[in-house]
C-alpha positions in Angstrom: 0.0 0.0 0.0 1.1 3.6 -0.8 -0.3 6.6 1.0 0.7 10.3 0.9 -0.1 13.1 3.3 0.8 15.0 6.4 2.1 13.2 9.5 0.1 13.6 12.7 1.7 12.8 16.1 -0.1 12.0 19.3 2.2 10.9 22.1 4.5 8.2 20.6 2.1 7.3 17.8 2.4 8.6 14.3 -0.5 8.5 11.8 -1.1 9.3 8.2 -4.6 9.8 6.7 -6.2 8.3 9.8 -4.0 5.2 9.7 -1.5 4.3 12.5 2.1 4.0 11.2 4.2 1.2 12.7 7.7 -0.1 12.2 11.1 1.4 12.8 10.8 3.6 9.7 7.8 5.4 11.2 9.6 6.3 14.4 11.7 9.1 12.7 8.7 10.9 11.3 7.7 14.4 12.7 4.4 16.1 12.9 3.5 18.1 9.8 5.9 16.4 7.4 4.5 15.8 4.0 5.5 12.2 3.0 4.7 9.3 0.8 4.9 6.0 2.7 4.9 2.5 1.3 4.2 -0.5 3.4 1.8 -3.4 4.4 -1.7 -2.6 5.4 -2.6 -4.6 8.6 -5.4 -7.2 8.4 -7.9 -5.0 10.2 -7.0 -2.0 8.0 -6.2 0.4 10.9 -2.4 0.5 10.5 0.4 0.4 8.0 3.7 -1.3 8.7 6.0 1.3 7.0 8.7 -0.1 4.7 9.9 3.1 3.1 9.3 6.9 3.4 9.9 9.6 0.9 9.7 13.3 2.0 7.7 15.5 -0.3 7.2 19.2 -0.7 9.3 22.2 0.2 12.7 21.2 1.7 12.6 17.9 -0.2 13.9 19.4 -3.5 10.4 19.7 -5.0 9.1 23.0 -6.3 5.8 24.4 -5.0 2.9 23.8 -7.3 -0.7 25.0 -7.6 -2.3 21.6 -7.3 -2.3 18.9 -4.6 -3.1 15.2 -4.6 -3.9 13.0 -1.7 -4.7 9.3 -1.7 -5.9 7.0 1.0 -8.9 5.2 2.3 -12.4 6.6 2.3 -13.2 6.5 6.0 -16.7 8.0 5.9 -19.4 8.8 3.3 -21.1 12.0 4.5 -23.5 12.6 1.6 -23.8 12.0 -2.2 -21.2 14.8 -2.7 -19.0 14.6 0.5 -16.8 12.0 2.0 -13.8 11.7 4.3 -10.5 10.5 2.9 -8.3 9.5 5.9 -8.7 12.7 8.0 -9.5 15.1 5.1 -13.1 16.1 4.2 -13.6 16.1 0.5 -16.5 18.1 -1.2 -17.2 17.0 -4.8 -20.2 19.2 -5.3 -18.2 21.5 -7.7 -16.6 18.6 -9.6 -17.1 18.2 -13.3 -16.6 15.0 -15.2 -15.7 14.6 -18.9 -17.3 12.8 -20.5 -20.5 13.3 -18.4 -21.8 10.3 -16.6 -24.9 8.7 -18.1 
């Protein structure tokens, strides 16, 4: 599994998009870092055993851009046009699709 986003820290636990990060590679991550992690999703789906980490964004040699992309697990469906992806609320009410759906 691959997931990207900002690291959250609570006590000694680190999380990404609502998933607990485990393994020695997760221990060096700091709150607010923008990262892409790759690892194994636990059987219950609540944690990732981190195998590799790549720092993203400013300070990681990447230029600032006008668009962002996140990926992860949909953790809640709030309505026909809103859902939660990890810990991010996503509003698709202004989305346009090409070609238009039938």
